[in-house]
C-alpha atoms as an extended CHARMM CRD file, in Angstrom:
* protein
*
       310  EXT
         1         1  MET       CA            113.3150000000       90.3250000000      144.6510000000  PROA      1               0.0000000000
         2         2  GLN       CA            112.3360000000       92.3540000000      141.5710000000  PROA      2               0.0000000000
         3         3  VAL       CA            109.5790000000       91.2160000000      139.2120000000  PROA      3               0.0000000000
         4         4  THR       CA            109.4620000000       92.7850000000      135.7370000000  PROA      4               0.0000000000
         5         5  LEU       CA            106.1160000000       93.0010000000      133.9380000000  PROA      5               0.0000000000
         6         6  PRO       CA            105.3010000000       94.5320000000      130.5550000000  PROA      6               0.0000000000
         7         7  ILE       CA            102.8710000000       97.4430000000      130.8170000000  PROA      7               0.0000000000
         8         8  ALA       CA            100.6630000000       95.8850000000      128.1300000000  PROA      8               0.0000000000
         9         9  HSD       CA             99.8210000000       93.0100000000      130.4980000000  PROA      9               0.0000000000
        10        10  THR       CA             99.2840000000       95.0820000000      133.6670000000  PROA      10              0.0000000000
        11        11  SER       CA             96.1910000000       97.1400000000      132.9820000000  PROA      11              0.0000000000
        12        12  ARG       CA             95.2470000000       97.2260000000      136.7000000000  PROA      12              0.0000000000
        13        13  ILE       CA             98.6830000000       98.3560000000      137.9160000000  PROA      13              0.0000000000
        14        14  GLN       CA             99.6170000000      101.9460000000      137.2560000000  PROA      14              0.0000000000
        15        15  ARG       CA            103.1860000000      102.3880000000      138.5470000000  PROA      15              0.0000000000
        16        16  GLU       CA            106.1830000000      100.7400000000      140.0970000000  PROA      16              0.0000000000
        17        17  GLY       CA            105.7020000000       99.6730000000      143.6750000000  PROA      17              0.0000000000
        18        18  SER       CA            106.9750000000       97.5190000000      146.5590000000  PROA      18              0.0000000000
        19        19  PHE       CA            105.0220000000       94.9430000000      148.5150000000  PROA      19              0.0000000000
        20        20  GLU       CA            105.2950000000       93.8420000000      152.1420000000  PROA      20              0.0000000000
        21        21  ASP       CA            106.9590000000       90.5520000000      151.2200000000  PROA      21              0.0000000000
        22        22  GLY       CA            109.9100000000       92.4150000000      149.6990000000  PROA      22              0.0000000000
        23        23  VAL       CA            108.8900000000       92.0110000000      146.0730000000  PROA      23              0.0000000000
        24        24  THR       CA            109.4970000000       95.0840000000      143.9180000000  PROA      24              0.0000000000
        25        25  LEU       CA            107.3860000000       95.4390000000      140.8020000000  PROA      25              0.0000000000
        26        26  LYS       CA            108.9690000000       97.1460000000      137.7930000000  PROA      26              0.0000000000
        27        27  LEU       CA            106.8600000000       97.9220000000      134.7370000000  PROA      27              0.0000000000
        28        28  VAL       CA            108.5060000000       97.8360000000      131.3110000000  PROA      28              0.0000000000
        29        29  ARG       CA            107.1010000000       99.8170000000      128.4250000000  PROA      29              0.0000000000
        30        30  PRO       CA            107.4130000000       97.9870000000      125.0620000000  PROA      30              0.0000000000
        31        31  ILE       CA            109.7550000000       99.6380000000      122.5630000000  PROA      31              0.0000000000
        32        32  ALA       CA            107.4890000000       98.5780000000      119.6660000000  PROA      32              0.0000000000
        33        33  SER       CA            104.1630000000       96.9700000000      118.8820000000  PROA      33              0.0000000000
        34        34  ILE       CA            103.9280000000       94.1320000000      116.3540000000  PROA      34              0.0000000000
        35        35  VAL       CA            100.6710000000       93.1820000000      114.6310000000  PROA      35              0.0000000000
        36        36  ILE       CA            100.6480000000       89.8180000000      112.8330000000  PROA      36              0.0000000000
        37        37  PRO       CA             97.5730000000       89.0060000000      110.6980000000  PROA      37              0.0000000000
        38        38  ALA       CA             97.2480000000       85.2450000000      110.2560000000  PROA      38              0.0000000000
        39        39  ASN       CA             94.8190000000       83.2830000000      108.1040000000  PROA      39              0.0000000000
        40        40  ASN       CA             95.4040000000       79.5190000000      108.3980000000  PROA      40              0.0000000000
        41        41  GLU       CA             99.1090000000       79.9550000000      109.1400000000  PROA      41              0.0000000000
        42        42  ALA       CA             99.5900000000       76.9320000000      111.4190000000  PROA      42              0.0000000000
        43        43  LEU       CA            102.5850000000       75.7530000000      109.3880000000  PROA      43              0.0000000000
        44        44  VAL       CA            104.5940000000       78.9510000000      109.9020000000  PROA      44              0.0000000000
        45        45  ILE       CA            103.2310000000       80.9670000000      112.8320000000  PROA      45              0.0000000000
        46        46  GLU       CA            105.5710000000       79.3750000000      115.3770000000  PROA      46              0.0000000000
        47        47  ARG       CA            108.5950000000       79.8870000000      113.1310000000  PROA      47              0.0000000000
        48        48  GLY       CA            107.8250000000       83.5950000000      112.8030000000  PROA      48              0.0000000000
        49        49  LEU       CA            107.0850000000       84.1840000000      116.4870000000  PROA      49              0.0000000000
        50        50  ALA       CA            110.1710000000       82.2680000000      117.5940000000  PROA      50              0.0000000000
        51        51  ALA       CA            112.3390000000       84.3950000000      115.2900000000  PROA      51              0.0000000000
        52        52  ILE       CA            111.0200000000       87.6110000000      116.8630000000  PROA      52              0.0000000000
        53        53  LEU       CA            111.1880000000       86.4590000000      120.4630000000  PROA      53              0.0000000000
        54        54  GLU       CA            114.5980000000       84.8070000000      120.3520000000  PROA      54              0.0000000000
        55        55  GLY       CA            116.9900000000       87.2500000000      121.9640000000  PROA      55              0.0000000000
        56        56  SER       CA            114.2700000000       89.6730000000      123.0720000000  PROA      56              0.0000000000
        57        57  ALA       CA            113.7810000000       90.7990000000      126.6580000000  PROA      57              0.0000000000
        58        58  PRO       CA            110.5280000000       90.1160000000      128.5380000000  PROA      58              0.0000000000
        59        59  GLY       CA            108.0360000000       92.8000000000      127.6160000000  PROA      59              0.0000000000
        60        60  GLU       CA            110.3460000000       94.4060000000      125.0590000000  PROA      60              0.0000000000
        61        61  PHE       CA            107.7860000000       93.9330000000      122.2820000000  PROA      61              0.0000000000
        62        62  GLU       CA            104.0060000000       94.0620000000      122.3890000000  PROA      62              0.0000000000
        63        63  ILE       CA            102.9180000000       91.2890000000      119.9920000000  PROA      63              0.0000000000
        64        64  VAL       CA             99.3740000000       90.6170000000      118.8110000000  PROA      64              0.0000000000
        65        65  VAL       CA             98.4710000000       87.7790000000      116.4460000000  PROA      65              0.0000000000
        66        66  VAL       CA             95.1050000000       88.3540000000      114.7710000000  PROA      66              0.0000000000
        67        67  CYS       CA             93.7390000000       85.0350000000      113.5330000000  PROA      67              0.0000000000
        68        68  ASN       CA             91.2160000000       85.9230000000      110.8400000000  PROA      68              0.0000000000
        69        69  GLY       CA             88.8860000000       83.2840000000      109.4210000000  PROA      69              0.0000000000
        70        70  CYS       CA             91.1340000000       80.4300000000      110.5420000000  PROA      70              0.0000000000
        71        71  SER       CA             89.9470000000       76.8300000000      110.1950000000  PROA      71              0.0000000000
        72        72  ASP       CA             93.2180000000       75.3440000000      111.4950000000  PROA      72              0.0000000000
        73        73  ASP       CA             95.0450000000       75.5740000000      114.8380000000  PROA      73              0.0000000000
        74        74  THR       CA             96.9370000000       78.8090000000      114.1710000000  PROA      74              0.0000000000
        75        75  ALA       CA             95.5180000000       80.4090000000      117.3310000000  PROA      75              0.0000000000
        76        76  ASP       CA             96.4270000000       77.4590000000      119.5530000000  PROA      76              0.0000000000
        77        77  ARG       CA             99.9800000000       77.4080000000      118.2170000000  PROA      77              0.0000000000
        78        78  ALA       CA            100.3740000000       81.1420000000      118.8350000000  PROA      78              0.0000000000
        79        79  ARG       CA             99.0630000000       80.7390000000      122.3940000000  PROA      79              0.0000000000
        80        80  ARG       CA            101.9150000000       78.3230000000      123.1330000000  PROA      80              0.0000000000
        81        81  PHE       CA            104.1150000000       81.3980000000      123.5510000000  PROA      81              0.0000000000
        82        82  GLY       CA            102.1620000000       82.3660000000      126.6630000000  PROA      82              0.0000000000
        83        83  SER       CA            101.9920000000       85.9390000000      127.8830000000  PROA      83              0.0000000000
        84        84  GLN       CA            104.5730000000       87.0820000000      125.3300000000  PROA      84              0.0000000000
        85        85  VAL       CA            101.9010000000       86.9740000000      122.6170000000  PROA      85              0.0000000000
        86        86  LYS       CA             98.2980000000       88.1390000000      122.6810000000  PROA      86              0.0000000000
        87        87  VAL       CA             95.9710000000       86.1840000000      120.3760000000  PROA      87              0.0000000000
        88        88  VAL       CA             92.8180000000       87.7420000000      118.9410000000  PROA      88              0.0000000000
        89        89  GLU       CA             90.3750000000       85.7570000000      116.8190000000  PROA      89              0.0000000000
        90        90  THR       CA             87.8260000000       86.9780000000      114.2990000000  PROA      90              0.0000000000
        91        91  ALA       CA             85.6110000000       85.0130000000      111.9480000000  PROA      91              0.0000000000
        92        92  THR       CA             86.1670000000       87.5560000000      109.1640000000  PROA      92              0.0000000000
        93        93  PRO       CA             88.7800000000       86.2110000000      106.7040000000  PROA      93              0.0000000000
        94        94  SER       CA             90.3100000000       89.5700000000      105.7900000000  PROA      94              0.0000000000
        95        95  LYS       CA             93.8850000000       90.7800000000      106.2070000000  PROA      95              0.0000000000
        96        96  ILE       CA             92.7670000000       94.4230000000      106.2310000000  PROA      96              0.0000000000
        97        97  HSD       CA             90.1970000000       93.6900000000      108.9410000000  PROA      97              0.0000000000
        98        98  ALA       CA             92.9270000000       91.8940000000      110.8940000000  PROA      98              0.0000000000
        99        99  LEU       CA             95.3170000000       94.8490000000      110.5770000000  PROA      99              0.0000000000
       100       100  ASN       CA             92.7020000000       97.2800000000      111.8320000000  PROA      100             0.0000000000
       101       101  LEU       CA             91.6190000000       94.9440000000      114.6340000000  PROA      101             0.0000000000
       102       102  GLY       CA             95.2350000000       94.4730000000      115.6710000000  PROA      102             0.0000000000
       103       103  ASP       CA             95.7240000000       98.2430000000      115.7540000000  PROA      103             0.0000000000
       104       104  GLN       CA             92.9820000000       98.4440000000      118.3670000000  PROA      104             0.0000000000
       105       105  GLN       CA             94.8300000000       95.9860000000      120.6060000000  PROA      105             0.0000000000
       106       106  VAL       CA             98.2820000000       97.5820000000      120.7150000000  PROA      106             0.0000000000
       107       107  THR       CA             99.5810000000      100.7350000000      122.3700000000  PROA      107             0.0000000000
       108       108  ALA       CA            103.2320000000      101.3260000000      121.4960000000  PROA      108             0.0000000000
       109       109  PHE       CA            105.1280000000      103.0060000000      118.6700000000  PROA      109             0.0000000000
       110       110  PRO       CA            106.8300000000      102.3540000000      116.3600000000  PROA      110             0.0000000000
       111       111  ARG       CA            104.2300000000       99.9070000000      115.0790000000  PROA      111             0.0000000000
       112       112  PHE       CA            105.1920000000       96.9230000000      112.9460000000  PROA      112             0.0000000000
       113       113  TYR       CA            102.9430000000       94.9170000000      110.6400000000  PROA      113             0.0000000000
       114       114  VAL       CA            104.4230000000       91.5120000000      109.8770000000  PROA      114             0.0000000000
       115       115  ASP       CA            103.0530000000       88.7190000000      107.6780000000  PROA      115             0.0000000000
       116       116  ALA       CA            102.9110000000       85.3830000000      109.4680000000  PROA      116             0.0000000000
       117       117  ASP       CA            105.1880000000       83.6430000000      106.9560000000  PROA      117             0.0000000000
       118       118  ILE       CA            108.0110000000       86.1860000000      107.3660000000  PROA      118             0.0000000000
       119       119  GLN       CA            111.0350000000       85.8010000000      109.6340000000  PROA      119             0.0000000000
       120       120  ILE       CA            112.3000000000       88.9170000000      111.3910000000  PROA      120             0.0000000000
       121       121  SER       CA            114.6630000000       89.0030000000      114.3630000000  PROA      121             0.0000000000
       122       122  ALA       CA            114.5270000000       91.0100000000      117.5720000000  PROA      122             0.0000000000
       123       123  ALA       CA            117.6660000000       92.8500000000      116.4220000000  PROA      123             0.0000000000
       124       124  ALA       CA            115.9320000000       93.8800000000      113.2040000000  PROA      124             0.0000000000
       125       125  VAL       CA            112.9060000000       95.1770000000      115.1260000000  PROA      125             0.0000000000
       126       126  ARG       CA            115.1700000000       97.2220000000      117.3900000000  PROA      126             0.0000000000
       127       127  ASP       CA            117.1440000000       98.5710000000      114.4470000000  PROA      127             0.0000000000
       128       128  VAL       CA            114.0650000000       99.7220000000      112.5420000000  PROA      128             0.0000000000
       129       129  ALA       CA            112.4770000000      101.0950000000      115.7240000000  PROA      129             0.0000000000
       130       130  ALA       CA            115.5560000000      103.2990000000      116.1560000000  PROA      130             0.0000000000
       131       131  LEU       CA            115.0530000000      104.6880000000      112.6410000000  PROA      131             0.0000000000
       132       132  LEU       CA            111.4830000000      105.6480000000      113.5500000000  PROA      132             0.0000000000
       133       133  GLY       CA            112.0790000000      107.3660000000      116.8750000000  PROA      133             0.0000000000
       134       134  GLU       CA            110.2590000000      110.5240000000      117.9360000000  PROA      134             0.0000000000
       135       135  GLY       CA            111.3140000000      113.4670000000      115.8090000000  PROA      135             0.0000000000
       136       136  SER       CA            112.8250000000      111.3260000000      113.0630000000  PROA      136             0.0000000000
       137       137  PRO       CA            112.0920000000      112.4470000000      109.4830000000  PROA      137             0.0000000000
       138       138  ILE       CA            111.5990000000      108.7580000000      108.5930000000  PROA      138             0.0000000000
       139       139  LEU       CA            107.9320000000      107.7970000000      108.8390000000  PROA      139             0.0000000000
       140       140  VAL       CA            107.8980000000      104.2430000000      107.4840000000  PROA      140             0.0000000000
       141       141  ALA       CA            110.7310000000      101.7270000000      107.4200000000  PROA      141             0.0000000000
       142       142  ALA       CA            111.6240000000       98.0660000000      107.1570000000  PROA      142             0.0000000000
       143       143  PRO       CA            114.6980000000       95.8690000000      107.4400000000  PROA      143             0.0000000000
       144       144  ARG       CA            116.5360000000       94.9860000000      104.2620000000  PROA      144             0.0000000000
       145       145  ALA       CA            114.9170000000       92.0010000000      102.5550000000  PROA      145             0.0000000000
       146       146  VAL       CA            116.6650000000       88.6950000000      101.9100000000  PROA      146             0.0000000000
       147       147  VAL       CA            115.0100000000       86.0830000000       99.6710000000  PROA      147             0.0000000000
       148       148  ALA       CA            115.7610000000       82.4660000000      100.6230000000  PROA      148             0.0000000000
       149       149  TYR       CA            115.5060000000       80.9900000000       97.1150000000  PROA      149             0.0000000000
       150       150  GLU       CA            118.6240000000       78.7920000000       97.0460000000  PROA      150             0.0000000000
       151       151  ASP       CA            116.7440000000       75.4710000000       97.2930000000  PROA      151             0.0000000000
       152       152  ARG       CA            113.9960000000       76.4270000000       94.8210000000  PROA      152             0.0000000000
       153       153  PRO       CA            113.6630000000       75.0380000000       91.2610000000  PROA      153             0.0000000000
       154       154  PHE       CA            115.7490000000       76.6400000000       88.5190000000  PROA      154             0.0000000000
       155       155  LEU       CA            112.9800000000       78.8450000000       87.0610000000  PROA      155             0.0000000000
       156       156  VAL       CA            112.0810000000       80.2430000000       90.4880000000  PROA      156             0.0000000000
       157       157  ARG       CA            115.7530000000       80.8720000000       91.2910000000  PROA      157             0.0000000000
       158       158  ALA       CA            116.2210000000       82.5860000000       87.9290000000  PROA      158             0.0000000000
       159       159  PHE       CA            113.3000000000       84.9250000000       88.5900000000  PROA      159             0.0000000000
       160       160  TYR       CA            114.5900000000       85.9640000000       92.0060000000  PROA      160             0.0000000000
       161       161  ARG       CA            118.1780000000       86.3380000000       90.8250000000  PROA      161             0.0000000000
       162       162  ILE       CA            116.8820000000       89.1370000000       88.5870000000  PROA      162             0.0000000000
       163       163  TRP       CA            114.2630000000       90.5600000000       90.9510000000  PROA      163             0.0000000000
       164       164  THR       CA            116.7740000000       91.0180000000       93.7750000000  PROA      164             0.0000000000
       165       165  ARG       CA            119.1600000000       92.9430000000       91.5000000000  PROA      165             0.0000000000
       166       166  LEU       CA            116.6650000000       95.4790000000       90.1660000000  PROA      166             0.0000000000
       167       167  PRO       CA            116.1760000000       98.9720000000       91.6310000000  PROA      167             0.0000000000
       168       168  TYR       CA            112.7850000000       98.2020000000       93.2100000000  PROA      168             0.0000000000
       169       169  PHE       CA            114.4930000000       95.6560000000       95.4550000000  PROA      169             0.0000000000
       170       170  SER       CA            117.9850000000       97.0590000000       95.8380000000  PROA      170             0.0000000000
       171       171  GLU       CA            117.2430000000      100.7690000000       96.1960000000  PROA      171             0.0000000000
       172       172  ASN       CA            113.8330000000      100.9070000000       97.8530000000  PROA      172             0.0000000000
       173       173  MET       CA            112.2000000000      100.0690000000      101.1320000000  PROA      173             0.0000000000
       174       174  ILE       CA            110.6770000000       96.6700000000      100.3850000000  PROA      174             0.0000000000
       175       175  GLY       CA            107.4490000000       96.4550000000      102.3500000000  PROA      175             0.0000000000
       176       176  SER       CA            106.6190000000       92.9520000000      101.1270000000  PROA      176             0.0000000000
       177       177  GLY       CA            105.8220000000       91.2040000000      104.3800000000  PROA      177             0.0000000000
       178       178  VAL       CA            107.1890000000       93.7260000000      106.9040000000  PROA      178             0.0000000000
       179       179  TYR       CA            106.7700000000       97.4620000000      107.3760000000  PROA      179             0.0000000000
       180       180  ALA       CA            106.7040000000       99.7510000000      110.3800000000  PROA      180             0.0000000000
       181       181  PHE       CA            105.2960000000      103.2160000000      111.0680000000  PROA      181             0.0000000000
       182       182  SER       CA            106.4570000000      105.8520000000      113.4800000000  PROA      182             0.0000000000
       183       183  ARG       CA            103.7400000000      107.5860000000      115.4740000000  PROA      183             0.0000000000
       184       184  GLN       CA            103.7920000000      110.4340000000      112.9500000000  PROA      184             0.0000000000
       185       185  GLY       CA            103.6790000000      108.0360000000      110.0180000000  PROA      185             0.0000000000
       186       186  ARG       CA            100.7250000000      106.1030000000      111.3930000000  PROA      186             0.0000000000
       187       187  ALA       CA             98.9140000000      109.4150000000      111.8850000000  PROA      187             0.0000000000
       188       188  ARG       CA             98.9030000000      109.8550000000      108.0860000000  PROA      188             0.0000000000
       189       189  PHE       CA             95.7460000000      107.7200000000      107.8720000000  PROA      189             0.0000000000
       190       190  ASP       CA             92.8550000000      106.6170000000      110.0770000000  PROA      190             0.0000000000
       191       191  GLN       CA             92.3660000000      102.9400000000      109.2120000000  PROA      191             0.0000000000
       192       192  PHE       CA             93.8830000000      100.6560000000      106.6300000000  PROA      192             0.0000000000
       193       193  PRO       CA             91.7340000000      100.9590000000      103.5100000000  PROA      193             0.0000000000
       194       194  GLU       CA             90.0480000000       98.0030000000      101.8240000000  PROA      194             0.0000000000
       195       195  ILE       CA             92.8320000000       97.2710000000       99.3930000000  PROA      195             0.0000000000
       196       196  THR       CA             94.8400000000       94.2250000000       98.3610000000  PROA      196             0.0000000000
       197       197  ALA       CA             98.2730000000       95.8750000000       98.3470000000  PROA      197             0.0000000000
       198       198  ASP       CA             98.5040000000       97.0610000000      101.9480000000  PROA      198             0.0000000000
       199       199  ASP       CA            102.3060000000       97.0240000000      101.6850000000  PROA      199             0.0000000000
       200       200  GLU       CA            102.2160000000       99.3400000000       98.6570000000  PROA      200             0.0000000000
       201       201  PHE       CA             99.8470000000      101.6440000000      100.5380000000  PROA      201             0.0000000000
       202       202  ALA       CA            102.2190000000      101.6760000000      103.5140000000  PROA      202             0.0000000000
       203       203  ARG       CA            105.2320000000      102.3930000000      101.2960000000  PROA      203             0.0000000000
       204       204  LEU       CA            103.6410000000      105.1840000000       99.2670000000  PROA      204             0.0000000000
       205       205  ILE       CA            101.8370000000      106.9530000000      102.0950000000  PROA      205             0.0000000000
       206       206  ALA       CA            105.2850000000      108.4990000000      102.6020000000  PROA      206             0.0000000000
       207       207  SER       CA            107.5020000000      110.2740000000      100.1240000000  PROA      207             0.0000000000
       208       208  PRO       CA            110.8480000000      108.6760000000       99.1240000000  PROA      208             0.0000000000
       209       209  SER       CA            112.7070000000      110.8980000000      101.6180000000  PROA      209             0.0000000000
       210       210  GLU       CA            110.3590000000      109.7770000000      104.4290000000  PROA      210             0.0000000000
       211       211  ARG       CA            110.9320000000      106.0360000000      104.0850000000  PROA      211             0.0000000000
       212       212  SER       CA            114.0120000000      103.9380000000      104.6260000000  PROA      212             0.0000000000
       213       213  SER       CA            115.4540000000      100.4430000000      104.8040000000  PROA      213             0.0000000000
       214       214  SER       CA            117.8010000000       99.3480000000      107.5480000000  PROA      214             0.0000000000
       215       215  ALA       CA            121.3300000000       98.8610000000      106.2780000000  PROA      215             0.0000000000
       216       216  ALA       CA            122.3480000000       96.6450000000      109.1980000000  PROA      216             0.0000000000
       217       217  THR       CA            119.5550000000       94.0860000000      109.6140000000  PROA      217             0.0000000000
       218       218  THR       CA            117.3770000000       91.9250000000      107.3990000000  PROA      218             0.0000000000
       219       219  PHE       CA            114.1640000000       89.9440000000      107.2660000000  PROA      219             0.0000000000
       220       220  THR       CA            113.6870000000       86.7320000000      105.3150000000  PROA      220             0.0000000000
       221       221  ILE       CA            111.1690000000       86.1980000000      102.5290000000  PROA      221             0.0000000000
       222       222  HSD       CA            110.3810000000       82.5580000000      101.7620000000  PROA      222             0.0000000000
       223       223  PRO       CA            109.4010000000       82.4710000000       98.0610000000  PROA      223             0.0000000000
       224       224  PRO       CA            107.2030000000       79.8890000000       96.3120000000  PROA      224             0.0000000000
       225       225  ARG       CA            108.5840000000       76.4490000000       95.5410000000  PROA      225             0.0000000000
       226       226  THR       CA            106.7430000000       76.2270000000       92.2110000000  PROA      226             0.0000000000
       227       227  VAL       CA            106.3780000000       78.3950000000       89.1190000000  PROA      227             0.0000000000
       228       228  ARG       CA            102.6110000000       78.2370000000       89.5240000000  PROA      228             0.0000000000
       229       229  GLY       CA            102.9190000000       79.6090000000       93.0620000000  PROA      229             0.0000000000
       230       230  LEU       CA            105.2350000000       82.3370000000       91.7910000000  PROA      230             0.0000000000
       231       231  LEU       CA            102.7210000000       83.3060000000       89.1120000000  PROA      231             0.0000000000
       232       232  ASP       CA             99.9850000000       83.4360000000       91.7470000000  PROA      232             0.0000000000
       233       233  ILE       CA            101.7720000000       85.8910000000       94.0050000000  PROA      233             0.0000000000
       234       234  MET       CA            103.0230000000       88.0240000000       91.1040000000  PROA      234             0.0000000000
       235       235  THR       CA             99.4740000000       88.1700000000       89.7230000000  PROA      235             0.0000000000
       236       236  ARG       CA             98.2320000000       89.2590000000       93.1230000000  PROA      236             0.0000000000
       237       237  ALA       CA            100.9530000000       91.9020000000       93.3550000000  PROA      237             0.0000000000
       238       238  ARG       CA            100.1730000000       93.2630000000       89.8890000000  PROA      238             0.0000000000
       239       239  SER       CA             96.4150000000       93.2570000000       90.5640000000  PROA      239             0.0000000000
       240       240  GLY       CA             97.0190000000       95.0450000000       93.8390000000  PROA      240             0.0000000000
       241       241  MET       CA             99.1030000000       97.6650000000       92.0390000000  PROA      241             0.0000000000
       242       242  TYR       CA             96.3540000000       98.3720000000       89.5190000000  PROA      242             0.0000000000
       243       243  GLU       CA             93.7740000000       98.6290000000       92.2810000000  PROA      243             0.0000000000
       244       244  PHE       CA             96.0300000000      100.9350000000       94.2770000000  PROA      244             0.0000000000
       245       245  ARG       CA             96.5520000000      103.2860000000       91.3310000000  PROA      245             0.0000000000
       246       246  GLU       CA             92.8190000000      103.4510000000       90.7810000000  PROA      246             0.0000000000
       247       247  LYS       CA             91.9530000000      104.1900000000       94.4050000000  PROA      247             0.0000000000
       248       248  PHE       CA             94.9060000000      106.4020000000       95.3260000000  PROA      248             0.0000000000
       249       249  PRO       CA             96.1770000000      108.1440000000       92.1900000000  PROA      249             0.0000000000
       250       250  ASN       CA             97.5870000000      110.9930000000       94.2640000000  PROA      250             0.0000000000
       251       251  LEU       CA             99.9180000000      108.6570000000       96.1640000000  PROA      251             0.0000000000
       252       252  SER       CA            101.3670000000      107.1770000000       92.9830000000  PROA      252             0.0000000000
       253       253  THR       CA            103.5850000000      110.2620000000       92.6950000000  PROA      253             0.0000000000
       254       254  ASN       CA            105.5570000000      108.8910000000       95.6660000000  PROA      254             0.0000000000
       255       255  ASN       CA            106.6530000000      105.9070000000       93.5860000000  PROA      255             0.0000000000
       256       256  ASN       CA            110.2740000000      106.3320000000       92.5170000000  PROA      256             0.0000000000
       257       257  THR       CA            110.5940000000      103.0460000000       90.5930000000  PROA      257             0.0000000000
       258       258  ASP       CA            110.9900000000      103.0600000000       86.8070000000  PROA      258             0.0000000000
       259       259  ALA       CA            110.0990000000       99.9730000000       84.7670000000  PROA      259             0.0000000000
       260       260  GLY       CA            112.0030000000      101.3400000000       81.8030000000  PROA      260             0.0000000000
       261       261  ARG       CA            115.1630000000      101.6210000000       83.8670000000  PROA      261             0.0000000000
       262       262  SER       CA            114.8270000000       97.9890000000       84.9600000000  PROA      262             0.0000000000
       263       263  LEU       CA            114.5230000000       96.8570000000       81.3480000000  PROA      263             0.0000000000
       264       264  ARG       CA            117.6180000000       98.8380000000       80.4380000000  PROA      264             0.0000000000
       265       265  ILE       CA            119.5610000000       97.2560000000       83.3000000000  PROA      265             0.0000000000
       266       266  ILE       CA            118.6220000000       93.7500000000       82.1220000000  PROA      266             0.0000000000
       267       267  ALA       CA            119.3870000000       94.5690000000       78.4860000000  PROA      267             0.0000000000
       268       268  THR       CA            122.8100000000       96.0300000000       79.2390000000  PROA      268             0.0000000000
       269       269  SER       CA            123.9670000000       93.5150000000       81.8770000000  PROA      269             0.0000000000
       270       270  PRO       CA            125.3960000000       90.3300000000       80.2940000000  PROA      270             0.0000000000
       271       271  SER       CA            125.2380000000       88.5440000000       83.6530000000  PROA      271             0.0000000000
       272       272  MET       CA            121.4250000000       88.8890000000       83.4860000000  PROA      272             0.0000000000
       273       273  TRP       CA            120.9350000000       87.6390000000       79.9470000000  PROA      273             0.0000000000
       274       274  ARG       CA            120.4070000000       83.9920000000       80.8960000000  PROA      274             0.0000000000
       275       275  ASP       CA            117.7900000000       84.6790000000       83.6150000000  PROA      275             0.0000000000
       276       276  GLY       CA            116.3120000000       87.8660000000       82.1610000000  PROA      276             0.0000000000
       277       277  PRO       CA            113.8830000000       86.2150000000       79.7000000000  PROA      277             0.0000000000
       278       278  ILE       CA            112.5230000000       84.0100000000       82.4980000000  PROA      278             0.0000000000
       279       279  TYR       CA            111.9240000000       87.0160000000       84.7360000000  PROA      279             0.0000000000
       280       280  LEU       CA            110.3260000000       89.0430000000       81.9460000000  PROA      280             0.0000000000
       281       281  GLY       CA            108.1610000000       86.1010000000       80.8470000000  PROA      281             0.0000000000
       282       282  ILE       CA            106.7790000000       85.4820000000       84.3240000000  PROA      282             0.0000000000
       283       283  MET       CA            106.0860000000       89.1840000000       84.8230000000  PROA      283             0.0000000000
       284       284  ALA       CA            104.3530000000       89.3800000000       81.4290000000  PROA      284             0.0000000000
       285       285  ILE       CA            102.0870000000       86.4310000000       82.2580000000  PROA      285             0.0000000000
       286       286  ALA       CA            101.2970000000       87.9110000000       85.6760000000  PROA      286             0.0000000000
       287       287  LYS       CA            100.4410000000       91.2380000000       84.0500000000  PROA      287             0.0000000000
       288       288  LEU       CA             98.1500000000       89.5060000000       81.5420000000  PROA      288             0.0000000000
       289       289  ARG       CA             96.3850000000       87.5580000000       84.2780000000  PROA      289             0.0000000000
       290       290  ALA       CA             95.9390000000       90.7050000000       86.3580000000  PROA      290             0.0000000000
       291       291  HSD       CA             94.3530000000       92.5290000000       83.4030000000  PROA      291             0.0000000000
       292       292  GLN       CA             91.9940000000       89.5900000000       82.9040000000  PROA      292             0.0000000000
       293       293  ARG       CA             90.9780000000       89.7460000000       86.5530000000  PROA      293             0.0000000000
       294       294  GLN       CA             90.2530000000       93.4470000000       86.1890000000  PROA      294             0.0000000000
       295       295  ARG       CA             88.0810000000       92.9120000000       83.1310000000  PROA      295             0.0000000000
       296       296  GLN       CA             86.1830000000       90.1940000000       84.9830000000  PROA      296             0.0000000000
       297       297  GLY       CA             85.6870000000       92.4260000000       88.0070000000  PROA      297             0.0000000000
       298       298  ARG       CA             87.8680000000       90.2690000000       90.2580000000  PROA      298             0.0000000000
       299       299  SER       CA             90.5500000000       92.8120000000       91.1260000000  PROA      299             0.0000000000
       300       300  ARG       CA             90.2370000000       92.1510000000       94.8430000000  PROA      300             0.0000000000
       301       301  GLY       CA             90.6040000000       88.3950000000       94.6640000000  PROA      301             0.0000000000
       302       302  TRP       CA             93.3650000000       86.7720000000       96.6920000000  PROA      302             0.0000000000
       303       303  GLU       CA             96.0560000000       84.6090000000       95.1220000000  PROA      303             0.0000000000
       304       304  ARG       CA             97.9220000000       82.6750000000       97.7920000000  PROA      304             0.0000000000
       305       305  ASP       CA            100.9030000000       80.3920000000       97.4780000000  PROA      305             0.0000000000
       306       306  ASP       CA            101.0880000000       77.5940000000      100.0240000000  PROA      306             0.0000000000
       307       307  SER       CA            104.1980000000       75.8960000000       98.6530000000  PROA      307             0.0000000000
       308       308  SER       CA            106.4440000000       78.3620000000      100.5180000000  PROA      308             0.0000000000
       309       309  ARG       CA            104.7830000000       77.3460000000      103.7790000000  PROA      309             0.0000000000
       310       310  GLN       CA            105.6980000000       73.6680000000      103.4650000000  PROA      310             0.0000000000
C-alpha cells in the first residue's frame, strides 16, 4: 500500500521510504503556495477554500490561512478542512502583517496571495503556476477576472458594465483579490510594505512585459450589493493609489493605464452612453472622498464592504 503525504506536513520525514508492514511512503512537493489573509471572514472563508480544493490532488497546494484580528469563527471554519489547510492566528488586524506572516509559513513557488472573499479554482492555480515556472520572463500573474454582478442593483450593474470594458480591466493583469509571484518575482522585494494597495504594489513591482493574465482560466470577484458599499471600496482603491504614488513614485512608470483613453472610449462608444455617467459619477465621488481622507491624514484607513459577503 502506498501512502502519499505533502512535504509541507512531513517536517520529520526527509525522503521516500518503505516500512516493514509493506506501506510505502511517497512525499509530494506542492506545485504552489497559497496565502490567504482573513479578517472576520467567517461568511466566505469556506466558500473560497472549497473552490480551491475542489478538484485538487492531496498535497498539490500548500495553503495557509492567516486569521488577523478576528473576533468571529473564521479560524474554526478554516480548520474544518483538516490537514489540507494550515491556520495561523495573530491578534494584529492588518492585511500586510498577515501577508508577511503567511510568507514565513510557506515554502513553495509560485506563491499566490488570495483574498478570502475571492473564488479561484484549482485549474486556475495550475494555469497561473505554469505561467510562472522557473526561467519564465513572467514574474507576476493572475487568472482573468470575472465580476459576478448580474444580481446586483441597477446602479451597481451599470458601474461594472463600464468598468469591465475599460482597458484597466480588459487589457491588464487585474490583481484585485488574486496575484501570484514566481520565485524571481518574489525576490524583487523583502517584505510587503505598509501600504493599503498591496495588489497595486504587486502589479507594478513588475514591468508590463513581466506580468500577465491567464487567457484560459478565471477567478470570481463578488462586488458590493449597494452603492454605498461600492463607494467604500472605490474610495479605498483611490486612496491606496494616492498612497502608492507617494511612497513608490519610481514604480508608477510601470503603470500602462491611461485615464484619458478610458474617457475617450466611453465618449465614443454609444453602447456605453447610458451607463457611462453612472460610472463617472461614482468614480468622481470616490476621488473626492479619497482627497478628503488625504487632507485629514487618514490615507491608510480601511473601507470595507460587507454586503458582498452576505
